[in-house]
C-alpha positions, 0 to 999 in steps of 0.5 A: 119790529119793536114789539118782536124785540120786547117779546124776546129780551125778557128772555134773550140778550137784547144785542143778538135779538136786535141784530137777529130781527134786523137781519130777518127783515133785511132777508125778507126785503131782499126776497121781496126784490128778488135779490136771492144771494143778498137774502141768503146771505142775511138769513145766514147772519140771522142764524148766527145772531140766533145762535149767539142769543140761545148760546148766551141763554143756555150758557154754550160758550162761543167765540166773537168776532170772525172767530165765531163758529155756528157749527160749534154752538149748534153741536154745544146746544145738542149735547146739552142734558136732557131737561137742562133746557127746553127741547126747542133751544137744544135741538129743534131750533138748531136743527132748523138753524143748521139747514139755513146756515148750510144753505148760507155757507155753501151758496153757489159753490155746490151747484153745476153752472149749467143747470138752473140757478137754484138760488130762488129755490134756496131764498124760498126756503130759508125765509120761511124757516127763519121766520119759524125759528123767530116764532119759536123763539117768541113762543118760548120767551113768552112761555104760554103768554103768547100762543103759537098762532100769535107768534106767527101773525107777528112775524108775518106782520114783520115779514109782509111789509117787505113785499112791496109788489106782492101781498097775500091775504088768505088764499089770495094773492095780489100784484100790485103793479101800475101795469099788469096782465091776468097772466102776470098775476097767475104767474106770480101766484104760482111762484109764491106757491111754488113747489105746490100745485094750484088748480085752474079754479084757484087761479082764476079766483085770484085773477078775478081778485085782481080786478079781471074778468072771468073770461079774461082770467080763463084766457090767461090760464091757457096763455101761461100753459108753456110755463107749467107742468099739469098732472093728471088732475090738472093741478099745475105747478110752475117750471123753471122758465115760469119762475124766471118770468114771475121774477122779472114781473115782480121786479118790474112792479117793484121798479115801477113802484119806486 
């Protein structure tokens, strides 16, 4: 975390950057524990701190404390003249922040109680958007000294420490649990890639990477079929019950590691 702050504070207010990084760390930790509402709430606080940092840098005034209005800062940044500040600060980052802030501000209020609870999907959206915002701030702050891929790696390093039960290395997903089945691994892998689809071959490879035999992995794929939608090419995507089951598996793995 200290490395991230040192890259950002030459350009942005240390107070606001410290808050932003800590809120993102909190959001990703909550995400790793399947605590969706705290994750979304902390993502909203990350956005507020980020907007304060950018607003201060770009001389966009804002009220402090409870009178702070994120919408006013986002609109103010968008109204700055072309060329006055980098387009990323004026336009791209505020637009990304608006997506996160709208979700955080309306969390639970816009949803039909009879529908599948969308908080897991909302959390799955806001965390990567916030991480992109932080990486973009690093890229701007360092003005070419750090390339986009390096900035992304720094942010991923912060986030990866917050997934105690699930680790992603390249295309491989690892489930760190004292007791797990190949089907558990496959469901978690599909959940981590949701809403993207995965092939049977990809899932078998992930299960074998987690220490299961190929025969066991193939059998596990057939066992999770009730949780997935398969398209005409056999590419699989988790359905709602599968997402819930994956959440239960991750939660159990976290609890057993504590």
